[in-house]
N, C-alpha and C positions, 0 to 999 in steps of 0.2 A: 361492575367492578372494573376499576381502571388498572391496566397492566403497566409495569415499568418497562423501560427500554431493554433492560437486561433480560427480562422474561420474554419480551417480543423477539429479541435476537435469538434466544435459545429455541423458542418455538419455530422460528423461521429456519434455523439450522436443522432442526428435527424434520420439519416439513420437506425441506430440500433433499435431505438424505433419503427420506421415505419415497419421494416421487422421482428420484433421479433416473430410475430404470423403467419408468412407466412406458407401456407400449400401446395400450388400448385407450387412447385419450377420449374418443367419442363415447365409449361405454362408461367411462369413469368421470365424466364431466361434473356431475352433481356432487360426487364424493370429493373431487378435487376442490371445487369451490367451497364446499362446507368446511373442509380442513384448512383451506387458505384463510377464510374469514376467522377461524378459530385462532390463528396466529395472533390476531389482534384482540381476541376475547369477544368476538362478535358472532352472532347467530345469523347466518346468511338470509334465512327467511324473514326475520325481523328487520334486518338491514335493508333488504329489497323493498319491503312494505313501507319503511320510513322514507326511502328514496322516491317511491311513487307518490306518497302522500305529500312530500315536500314539493314535488313538481306540480301537483294539483292545487296547492295553496299559494303558489307564487303569483 
C-alpha cells in the first residue's frame, strides 16, 4: 500500500511526538527503527532483507 505525503507527514509528526522524550536509546533501538519505518508504511524486517538481496544481486 502506497501512502500519500499527507499520511507520511502525519505519521512523522506522531512519531516525533512519541519519541521526543526518549531516554533509553540503546534498549529501544529495535522499537525505534520499527516505528520509524512504519512512518513510510514499511516493515523494517522486510525492508532490510530487500536491501541485502539488492546488494547480493548487483
